[in-house]
C-alpha distance (Angstrom), angle and dihedral (degrees) to the residues before:
residue distance angle dihedral
M1 . . .
M2 3.79 . .
P3 3.82 118.6 .
P4 3.80 121.8 -114.9
I5 3.78 115.1 -89.8
M6 3.79 92.8 -125.2
A7 3.79 133.8 16.3
S8 3.79 113.4 -98.1
N9 3.80 96.3 -135.7
T10 3.79 98.0 63.1
P11 3.82 115.4 122.2
T12 3.81 91.7 -116.6
H13 3.78 91.2 62.8
Q14 3.79 94.2 50.0
G15 3.83 88.7 61.4
L16 3.80 89.9 55.9
L17 3.80 90.2 68.1
E18 3.80 89.1 67.1
L19 3.82 93.6 56.6
P20 3.81 116.7 99.9
T21 3.78 121.4 -96.4
A22 3.80 111.3 -113.8
G23 3.79 116.5 -105.8
L24 3.77 124.7 -122.9
L25 3.83 97.5 -103.1
R26 3.78 93.2 52.6
R27 3.79 90.6 47.3
L28 3.80 91.9 48.8
A29 3.83 90.4 49.4
A30 3.80 90.5 53.0
G31 3.79 88.4 46.3
F32 3.80 90.2 53.9
Y33 3.81 90.2 54.7
D34 3.79 90.0 48.7
A35 3.80 90.6 48.0
L36 3.81 89.5 58.5
V37 3.81 91.3 52.1
L38 3.80 91.1 45.1
L39 3.80 90.9 49.4
A40 3.81 89.5 54.9
L41 3.81 90.6 49.6
W42 3.80 90.4 49.3
M43 3.81 89.9 50.6
I44 3.80 90.0 53.5
T45 3.80 89.8 47.5
T46 3.80 90.5 50.8
V47 3.80 92.1 49.7
L48 3.81 89.8 51.7
W49 3.80 90.2 50.9
L50 3.81 91.1 48.9
L51 3.80 91.4 48.9
A52 3.80 90.3 50.2
R53 3.82 89.0 50.7
H54 3.83 92.8 46.1
G55 3.80 91.4 -115.0
E56 3.79 96.4 -50.1
A57 3.81 110.3 145.5
I58 3.78 121.5 -113.0
T59 3.78 103.1 -129.7
P60 3.80 124.9 -162.6
G61 3.73 116.4 -107.4
G62 3.74 140.8 80.8
S63 3.80 97.6 -45.9
P64 3.82 117.1 127.3
V65 3.81 89.6 -131.3
Y66 3.79 91.5 59.2
H67 3.80 91.8 49.1
C68 3.81 91.6 48.3
Y69 3.80 89.3 50.0
Q70 3.82 91.5 51.6
I71 3.80 90.9 48.1
S72 3.81 90.1 50.3
L73 3.82 90.3 54.8
L74 3.80 90.4 50.5
L75 3.81 89.8 47.7
V76 3.82 90.9 52.3
A77 3.81 89.8 52.6
F78 3.81 90.5 47.3
V79 3.81 92.8 51.1
F80 3.81 91.6 45.3
F81 3.80 97.0 51.4
V82 3.79 100.3 32.5
G83 3.80 90.5 43.7
F84 3.79 94.5 53.0
W85 3.80 95.4 38.8
G86 3.78 94.0 45.7
R87 3.79 95.5 45.1
A88 3.81 104.7 35.3
G89 3.80 106.2 8.0
R90 3.79 90.7 -119.5
T91 3.77 143.4 58.6
L92 3.80 125.9 -128.9
G93 3.81 90.7 -94.2
M94 3.79 91.4 49.2
Q95 3.80 89.9 49.9
A96 3.81 91.2 53.3
W97 3.82 90.3 52.3
R98 3.84 93.9 41.5
L99 3.77 93.3 -114.8
H100 3.76 124.2 148.7
L101 3.78 130.8 -169.8
I102 3.79 118.2 -136.6
R103 3.77 136.7 166.7
A104 3.80 117.0 -98.0
D105 3.82 89.0 -104.7
G106 3.82 90.8 56.4
G107 3.79 94.9 -103.4
R108 3.74 129.6 128.2
L109 3.79 118.0 -89.0
R110 3.77 119.5 -96.2
W111 3.80 119.5 -143.5
R112 3.79 89.4 -106.9
D113 3.83 90.6 54.0
A114 3.80 90.2 52.0
A115 3.82 92.5 49.8
V116 3.82 92.6 48.2
R117 3.81 89.7 48.3
F118 3.81 91.8 52.4
L119 3.80 92.9 50.7
A120 3.81 91.7 44.2
A121 3.83 90.1 49.5
L122 3.80 89.6 56.3
A123 3.80 88.6 54.5
A124 3.82 91.5 45.8
W125 3.81 92.6 54.3
L126 3.80 97.6 42.4
P127 3.82 100.2 76.5
L128 3.84 93.1 58.9
G129 3.80 91.9 -69.7
V130 3.80 92.7 -63.6
G131 3.80 91.1 141.1
V132 3.80 91.4 53.7
F133 3.80 96.1 45.2
W134 3.79 88.0 48.1
S135 3.81 86.1 84.9
L136 3.82 87.6 74.8
V137 3.81 91.2 66.6
D138 3.80 100.7 28.5
R139 3.82 112.8 108.1
D140 3.83 90.4 -132.5
H141 3.85 94.5 37.9
L142 3.80 90.9 -115.2
A143 3.80 124.7 149.3
W144 3.81 122.3 -139.9
H145 3.79 92.7 -96.1
D146 3.82 90.3 52.1
R147 3.80 90.6 54.2
L148 3.81 95.9 41.4
S149 3.81 93.4 49.4
G150 3.80 97.4 37.9
T151 3.81 91.9 -120.8
R152 3.78 137.6 128.5
V153 3.82 133.6 -159.5
I154 3.80 111.3 -136.7
I155 3.80 134.8 -175.6
K156 3.80 112.3 -117.7
R157 3.78 114.2 -165.3
H158 3.82 96.6 -160.4
């Protein structure tokens, strides 16, 4: 496991706790930006698969090739999100919307936190996005994956 980039008890991180939690619309907008980047990465992944298969289509069904292809797309998403969250505390979409991901204690995310958040986000989106829209009724405006991973999305003005 990789260590956190910065210690969580530094004075700078304590000030982050006072910043507002990002609302759902802003988070969804950042997610839309990230979806465009992820779509491009999935297109590249698909092209690589097609090149490896000499242009033969990957058809849905029970074939091992199809399952490996699906797993590779999930792995690309995992590397994208966990990589950005673990390294910089934000994705490209979050950067555009001035959002930053921190631990609930105000510290910087560890790689483990980022991985747990990714897996929890999958669970939050699966039941028709109920876990994501939960932030509308949560007293702290946190979605399920925020709570499960001990993280919080804040708005940083600078």
